[in-house]
N, C-alpha and C positions, 0 to 999 in steps of 0.2 A: 932726209934730213931729220936729225934727232930734235926733240922738243927742248927748248931752253928752260922749260919749267922745272923747278927743283923742289916742288910741293911745299913751298913756304905759304903762299896764297894769302898774303896780307897786303893791303892796299893803302897807298897814300890817299888821304882825304881830298887833297887839293888836285892832284894830277890824275889819280885813279891808277897809277902805275903800281905793279906788284913789287914789294921790296925784295922778293927773291930773284925774280927774272926780269922784271921791267915791263912785262906785257900788261895790257888792259884786259879786263874780263872779256869783252867781245872778241879781241884778238886770240885769246886762249880758245874760244869756241871755233873761230875761223881757222886757227892752226890745224885743228882736227879734221876740218872738212875741205879746206882749199889749199892744196899744195903749192899752187902758183903764188899765193901771197907770202908764203914762209920766208923767202929771201928779204923782202922789204920789212917784214916784222922783225926779223932777226938783226937787220942792219940798224934799226932804231934802238935797240936795247942797250948797248954800251953807253950811249950818251944819256939815256934815261937813268941808268943806274948810277952814272957819275953825277948827275945833277941831284939825285936823291942823296948820295953820299956827301956831296958839297953842302947840301942843306942840313947835314947833321944826322941823317938816318943810317941805320945799319942796313947793309944790302947783302945779297947773295946769301951764302951759308950763315954769316954773321947775324942776319935777320932772324934766323930760326932760334937764336939764343935769346932774343929779346922777348919779354913776355908780352902777350896780347893785352890791350887795354879794354 
């Protein structure tokens, strides 16, 4: 299973979710090491990205275009 990471790696201060892929930093580390957790991690991402977008954040590739603060 391919990683959902798109190399944006900027995180929401409240949730800790990455604006690019939706993963938490610990999940990114587990993704590399534990293949059995990958389906559960991937299943959570669409809802997280949707919540970030609803809160007014750029997500996915659009998050790369926003300047870091």
